[in-house]
C-alpha positions in Angstrom: -50.1 -94.6 29.1 -54.3 -94.8 30.3 -54.4 -91.1 29.7 -52.6 -91.3 26.4 -55.2 -94.1 25.1 -58.2 -92.4 26.3 -56.8 -89.1 24.5 -56.7 -91.1 21.1 -60.3 -92.7 21.6 -61.6 -89.5 22.0 -60.0 -88.3 18.7 -61.3 -91.4 17.1 -64.7 -90.6 18.4 -64.7 -87.1 16.9 -63.3 -88.0 13.7 -66.2 -91.0 13.5 -69.2 -88.4 14.5 -67.7 -86.3 11.7 -68.8 -89.3 9.2 -72.5 -88.7 10.5 -73.4 -92.6 9.9 -71.8 -94.0 13.4 -72.4 -93.7 16.9 -69.3 -92.8 19.0 -67.7 -95.2 21.2 -68.8 -95.4 24.8 -66.8 -94.0 27.3 -66.5 -97.6 29.7 -63.3 -99.5 31.1 -60.1 -99.0 29.8 -59.5 -102.5 28.2 -63.3 -102.3 26.9 -62.1 -99.2 24.8 -59.4 -101.1 23.3 -61.4 -104.1 22.6 -63.9 -101.5 21.1 -61.1 -100.5 18.5 -60.3 -103.6 17.5 -64.1 -104.3 16.9 -64.6 -101.3 15.1 -61.9 -102.2 12.6 -62.8 -105.7 12.1 -66.2 -104.9 11.4 -65.2 -102.4 9.1 -63.3 -104.7 6.8 -66.0 -107.3 6.9 -68.5 -104.8 5.8 -65.9 -103.3 3.3 -66.4 -99.4 4.9 -63.0 -98.1 3.5 -64.0 -94.5 5.1 -64.3 -96.1 8.6 -61.0 -97.8 8.1 -59.1 -94.7 7.1 -60.5 -92.7 9.9 -59.4 -95.3 12.4 -56.3 -95.8 11.0 -55.3 -92.0 10.5 -56.6 -91.3 14.1 -54.8 -94.0 15.6 -51.6 -92.9 13.7 -52.1 -89.4 14.7 -52.3 -90.5 18.1 -49.1 -92.6 18.2 -47.1 -90.0 16.4 -48.5 -87.6 19.1 -47.1 -90.0 21.9 -43.8 -90.4 20.1 -43.5 -86.4 19.9 -44.4 -86.1 23.5 -42.0 -88.8 24.6 -39.3 -86.7 23.1 -40.2 -83.7 25.1 -40.3 -85.4 28.5 -38.1 -88.8 28.2 -34.7 -88.7 27.4 -31.4 -89.6 28.9 -28.9 -87.5 30.6 -26.6 -86.2 29.1 -27.7 -85.2 25.8 -24.3 -84.9 24.5 -20.7 -85.9 26.0 -17.1 -85.8 25.4 -16.1 -87.3 22.0 -19.5 -86.8 20.1 -20.3 -85.0 16.8 -16.3 -84.5 17.0 -13.2 -86.4 17.7 -12.1 -85.7 21.3 -14.8 -83.0 21.9 -15.3 -81.2 25.1 -18.6 -79.9 25.2 -19.7 -76.8 27.6 -21.6 -73.7 27.8 -24.9 -74.1 26.2 -27.1 -71.7 25.0 -30.3 -72.5 23.4 -33.4 -70.8 21.4 -36.0 -72.0 19.5 -36.3 -69.9 16.1 -39.7 -70.6 15.1 -39.2 -73.9 13.3 -36.4 -75.4 15.4 -34.2 -75.7 18.7 -30.9 -74.2 18.0 -28.0 -74.1 20.6 -24.6 -72.4 20.6 -22.1 -74.2 22.8 -18.2 -74.2 23.2 -16.0 -77.3 22.6 -12.3 -77.8 22.4 -10.8 -81.0 21.1 -8.9 -83.2 23.4 -8.2 -80.1 25.7 -6.3 -78.7 23.1 -6.8 -75.1 24.5 -8.4 -73.7 21.6 -11.9 -73.3 22.3 -14.4 -72.5 19.5 -18.2 -72.0 19.3 -20.5 -74.3 17.3 -23.8 -74.2 16.4 -26.2 -77.5 16.7 -30.0 -77.9 15.6 -32.7 -80.2 17.0 -36.3 -80.8 16.0 -37.3 -82.0 19.9 -34.6 -80.2 21.9 -33.0 -83.5 22.8 -31.4 -85.1 19.6 -28.9 -82.7 18.3 -26.9 -82.2 15.1 -24.1 -80.0 14.4 -25.3 -77.3 11.6 -22.7 -76.7 10.3 -20.1 -79.2 10.6 -17.4 -76.3 11.3 -17.3 -73.7 14.3 -19.2 -70.8 13.7 -17.1 -68.6 15.6 -13.1 -69.2 16.6 -10.5 -67.1 17.7 -8.7 -64.4 16.1 -5.1 -64.4 14.8 -4.1 -61.7 16.8 -5.8 -59.2 19.4 -7.8 -59.6 22.8 -9.7 -63.0 21.7 -6.5 -64.8 20.0 -6.5 -67.7 22.2 -10.0 -68.9 22.5 -13.6 -68.0 22.3 -16.5 -69.6 24.8 -19.9 -69.0 26.5 -21.9 -67.9 23.6 -25.2 -66.2 23.9 -27.5 -65.1 21.0 -30.7 -63.1 20.5 -32.5 -61.5 17.8 -32.8 -57.9 17.8 -32.9 -55.0 15.0 -33.4 -57.6 12.1 -30.2 -59.5 12.8 -28.7 -61.7 15.2 -26.2 -60.8 17.9 -24.1 -63.0 19.3 -22.2 -62.2 22.6 -19.2 -64.5 24.0 -16.2 -64.3 26.2 -12.5 -64.2 24.5 -9.3 -64.0 25.7 -5.7 -63.9 24.6 -4.3 -65.8 27.8 -4.4 -69.1 29.0 -8.0 -70.0 30.6 -6.6 -69.3 34.0 -5.5 -65.8 33.3 -8.6 -64.5 34.1 -7.6 -60.8 33.7 -7.6 -61.4 29.8 -11.2 -61.9 29.7 -13.6 -59.7 28.0 -17.1 -60.0 26.2 -17.3 -59.5 22.4 -20.0 -59.1 20.2 -20.7 -60.5 16.4 -23.8 -60.2 14.1 -25.6 -62.3 11.5 -28.3 -62.1 9.0 -28.7 -65.9 9.6 -27.3 -67.3 12.7 -24.5 -69.1 10.9 -22.0 -66.5 9.3 -20.9 -63.9 11.7 -18.9 -60.9 11.9 -17.0 -59.6 14.9 -16.8 -56.1 16.0 -13.2 -54.5 15.8 -13.0 -54.6 19.5 -14.3 -56.2 22.8 -17.6 -54.8 24.4 -16.8 -55.2 27.9 -13.9 -55.4 29.8 -12.4 -54.8 33.7 -11.4 -51.9 34.6 -8.2 -52.3 36.3 -7.3 -56.0 36.4 -4.0 -55.5 37.6 -4.2 -52.6 40.2 -4.8 -51.9 43.5 -8.1 -52.7 45.0 -10.8 -49.9 43.7 -14.1 -51.2 44.8 -15.3 -51.4 41.2 -17.7 -54.4 41.1 -15.7 -55.4 37.6 -12.6 -54.4 38.1 -10.7 -58.1 38.0 -13.1 -60.1 35.8 -15.8 -59.5 33.2 -17.2 -62.4 31.4 -19.8 -64.8 30.5 -22.8 -62.7 28.7 -26.3 -63.1 29.1 -28.5 -61.0 26.7 -32.3 -60.8 26.5 -34.5 -58.5 24.7 -36.6 -56.3 27.0 -38.4 -53.3 26.8 -37.1 -53.1 23.0 -33.7 -53.0 24.2 -30.6 -55.6 24.8 -30.4 -56.0 28.5 -26.7 -57.9 28.4 -25.7 -59.6 31.7 -22.5 -60.7 32.6 -20.4 -62.2 35.7 -18.0 -59.6 37.0 -15.3 -59.9 39.9 -14.0 -57.0 42.0 -13.5 -55.7 45.9 -16.9 -55.6 47.8 -16.9 -53.5 51.0 -19.6 -55.5 52.2 -18.1 -58.9 52.4 -14.4 -57.3 52.9 -13.2 -59.3 50.1 -13.6 -60.0 46.3 -16.9 -60.8 45.3 -18.3 -62.3 42.0 -21.6 -60.8 41.0 -24.2 -60.2 38.1 -23.8 -57.1 36.1 -25.6 -55.5 33.6 -25.2 -53.0 30.4 -28.1 -51.9 28.2 -28.3 -51.2 24.5 -30.9 -49.0 22.9 -29.9 -49.7 19.1 -27.5 -47.1 19.0 -25.3 -46.7 22.4 -24.4 -48.8 25.7 -25.1 -47.8 29.1 -22.2 -47.6 31.8 -22.1 -51.7 33.5 -23.8 -51.4 36.8 -24.1 -54.4 39.6 -27.5 -55.8 39.8 -27.3 -58.9 41.4 -25.2 -60.3 44.3 -25.0 -63.5 46.6 -27.5 -63.7 48.9 -25.5 -64.0 51.8 -28.0 -66.0 54.2 -27.6 -68.7 51.9 -24.6 -68.4 50.4 -21.9 -66.8 52.7 -18.8 -65.4 51.6 -16.6 -67.8 53.6 -18.1 -70.7 51.7 -19.1 -69.3 48.3 -17.2 -67.3 45.8 -20.4 -65.8 44.0 -22.6 -66.2 41.1 -21.3 -67.2 37.4 -22.4 -67.9 34.0 -26.0 -66.2 34.2 -28.6 -66.8 31.5 -31.4 -64.5 31.1 -35.1 -65.2 29.9 -38.1 -63.2 29.5 -41.6 -64.5 30.5 -44.5 -63.2 32.1 -43.2 -59.6 31.5 -40.4 -60.5 34.0 -36.7 -61.2 33.7 -35.6 -64.5 35.4 -31.8 -65.0 35.5 -30.4 -68.4 36.0 -27.0 -69.2 36.9 -24.3 -71.3 38.7 -23.1 -70.6 42.4 -19.5 -70.9 43.0 -18.1 -72.5 46.2 -14.8 -72.0 47.7 -12.4 -73.1 46.4 -13.5 -72.1 43.1 -15.9 -74.5 41.9 -19.4 -74.5 40.2 -21.7 -76.7 42.5 -25.5 -75.5 42.3 -27.9 -73.9 39.7 -30.0 -70.8 41.2 -32.6 -68.5 39.9 -33.5 -65.2 40.7 -36.4 -62.9 39.1 -37.2 -59.1 38.7 -40.0 -56.9 37.2 -37.6 -54.5 35.7 -34.2 -56.5 35.5 -32.3 -53.8 37.1 -33.4 -54.1 41.0 -36.1 -55.7 43.2 -34.8 -59.5 42.4 -36.2 -62.2 44.4 -33.9 -65.0 44.6 -34.9 -68.3 45.5 -34.6 -69.7 48.9 -32.9 -73.2 47.5 -30.9 -73.8 44.4 -32.7 -75.7 41.5 -30.1 -78.1 41.1 -26.7 -79.5 43.1 -23.6 -80.9 41.5 -25.0 -84.5 43.1 -28.1 -84.6 41.3 -26.5 -86.3 38.4 -24.0 -88.7 37.4 -22.0 -86.9 35.2 -22.1 -83.2 37.2 -20.5 -84.5 40.4 -17.5 -82.6 40.0 -19.2 -79.8 38.7 -22.9 -78.5 37.3 -22.8 -75.1 35.6 -23.7 -72.4 32.4 -27.6 -72.9 32.8 -29.4 -72.0 29.7 -33.2 -71.8 30.2 -35.9 -72.1 27.5 -39.6 -71.7 27.9 -41.4 -74.3 25.1 -44.8 -75.3 24.9 -45.6 -74.4 28.6 -42.3 -76.1 30.1 -39.0 -74.8 31.2 -36.3 -76.6 29.4 -33.2 -76.2 31.6 -30.3 -76.9 29.7 -26.9 -77.3 31.7 -23.3 -78.1 31.3 -21.1 -80.1 33.9 -18.4 -83.1 34.3 -17.4 -86.1 36.4 -13.8 -86.7 35.7 -12.9 -85.7 32.2 -16.3 -86.4 30.5 -17.6 -82.6 29.7 -21.2 -82.8 28.8 -24.3 -81.4 28.2 -27.7 -81.9 29.5 -31.2 -80.9 30.9 -34.1 -81.1 33.2 -37.8 -80.3 32.1 -40.1 -78.5 34.5 -43.8 -78.2 33.9 
């Protein structure tokens, strides 16, 4: 509060100096500054100096407007949204947040009353904290038939080549039947009305076959696109047999798009066994990719054995393919919030005004919620 008031005083001083007729306030004790402002306003009224009243009032109003905006950025109550918010019986999950230059935009998954029909919604916000559905209806739903005829979820959106690209997980079975998971792609001019591709983009190589050591044999899903080097780098989670650990391992794969063709998928990031040994952890899931400082940063959740998303971790690479540096400890644990005591998952990172806004999903009991942590 002291620093905030001091900044307001400095703005008032500057504005008064611009008038040319008044000395600036001296920089004394904090409470003396408050007294000086009050005395200045009082004397302005007595001497009928409307210009000074106007400048002082506008300066203080501007400061308190700035204070409100700053509070919106760094002071908030978690979770930001919970079960039942915005839609009757809504179960919120899988946020992906971006800033389009004018507002924050979130794409998120939700079913209603766990009805098994997961849809993708779009929400907007002026501060990244208070959200409104826009539109009120889903922007992407399951198809009437085909590979994504049961549900669509885990949306992720980038702007590339003059249009928005959404990547998502779809399936035709139940959520537990992971062999049916595929990654789909849709495009949009405005981020609201979407056109799906005719078929899925990525899928497992042989989900019901004998182990063949493909990193993506059994499961492919949870896309994480980022624009880098004038290409879309599409990260995703995948499961296959791994000779290094002697069993299946959940890893992060990559395929790149240059505007006309996609590269063959490759595995780019495996769990750090010294930190997350396979005996205790299944692997990495639900990645999110961010470009900052010329490097690609990946945020992802860590899956414990038996399968449960329990931590949020981070890794960084100069080229987005190899030479990954993984943090020595997780960014977040499920115990860090009272609304993620059972699981914490689906990170979405956004660099905004020099801060890292890290959105996450999670649940305690049947309350599926989305919240965030802000890092300087």
